[in-house]
N, C-alpha and C positions, 0 to 999 in steps of 0.2 A: 504494500500500500504506500509505503514511504517513497518508493521509486516512481509511482504514478503521480504523486503530488509534485515531486521534483520535475517530472516531465511536463506537467501542466504549467508550472511556474516558468520553466524555460521557454515553453511555447508561447505563453503570454508575453514574456519579455521580448522574444524575437518579433512577435507581432507588433508590439509597441515601437520597437526600433524601426521596423519596416514602414509603419505608418508615418513616423516622424521623418524618416529619410525620404518618403514619397512627396513631401511638400516643402522641399528646401528651396531657398532663393538667395541670390547674391546681387547686390547693387554695386556698380562701379561708377564712380564719378569721373568723367572724362574732361571736366573743366579744370584748367590749371588753378592752383591756389593763388596765383598772382598774375595779373594782366596789366599791360600799360594803359594809362588813361587814354580813352578815345575821344576825340573832339566831338564826334557824333553822339557819344553816350551809349552806343550800341555794343552789346557784349554777347558772345556766343556761349551757350550752355549746352552740355551734352552728357548723356548718361546711358548706362547699359543695365538692363535688368534680366538676369538669368533665373529661371524658375522651372521646377519640375512639376508645378501645380497643374499642368495640362492633364496629368493623369487623373485628376479629380474634376475634370470638366471646365477648366479655364477656357473661356471663349476669347481667343486672341483678337477677334474682330471687335470686341467690346472694350478693349483696353484703351484708356485715355490717360495720357501722362501730362504732368504739370511740374513746373519749377515754382516753388512758393517762396516769395521774398516779401518780408514785412506783412505777412498774412494775406498777401495778394497772390492768387493762383494765375500763372501764365501758362496757357496751353502749349504743349510741345507737339512736334510732328515726328513721325517715324523717319529715320534715316533711310533713304532709298536703298532697296535691295537688302535691307536688314530687317529681321523680325524682332530684335530685342534691344534696339537702340533708338533713342529719341533725342531731338535737338530743338533749340529755340534761340532766336536772337531777341534780346530784351534791352530796352532803353532803361538805363539806371540813372538815378538822380545825380546830377553833376555835383562833384565835391564830396560825395559820400563814400567813405571807405573805413573799415571793411564792410562788406556785404555778407550777411548771414542768410543762408537759404537751405532748402531741402527739396527732395524730389518726392512726388506723390503719384501713385497710379490708382485709378478707379477702374474696376472691372467686374464682370459678372461670372459666376460659376453656375454650372448646370444644376437645376433643381428639378423637382417633380412638376413638370409642365410650365416652369417659369425660370427666369434667371435670378440668382441670389446676388444682391449687390455686395461688393467687398472692396477693400483698398489695402494698399501697401505703402509704407512711408520709409524713406531713407533716414539715415542719421543726419544731423545738421552739418553743414559745410560752411567754410569761410572763404570769401574771395577778397583778396587785397588788391585794390586798384591803385597802381603805382604811378606817381607823377614822373615825367621824364627828368633825367639828370640835367642840371644846369651848369 
């Protein structure tokens, strides 16, 4: 009987690990931490989101990505020919540095006859806007 309990525990532990591993994701910030100040105030943000959540019904067509700066959500577009990268060119306030931001993805997962709303958020990042050397 003791062997059966150990087998059940091992089986439950393996199932838990498999479920946890089945929904892993990784965010990569492709925006440098420092950029020279642009006269136009326009700055390029880019990120990559790798996820295995497709196995539980992630609807890739429903993914909407944003860069969030000062609580304002700026929509991002998918990088052409890529399924997991997004970019946006955003005008930042002149003279403001550093800029704190994070990335956010809204998406739906398959439910019973409907999509379940969900979201993922990156860690916060810092962009230093550098004045040219004089």
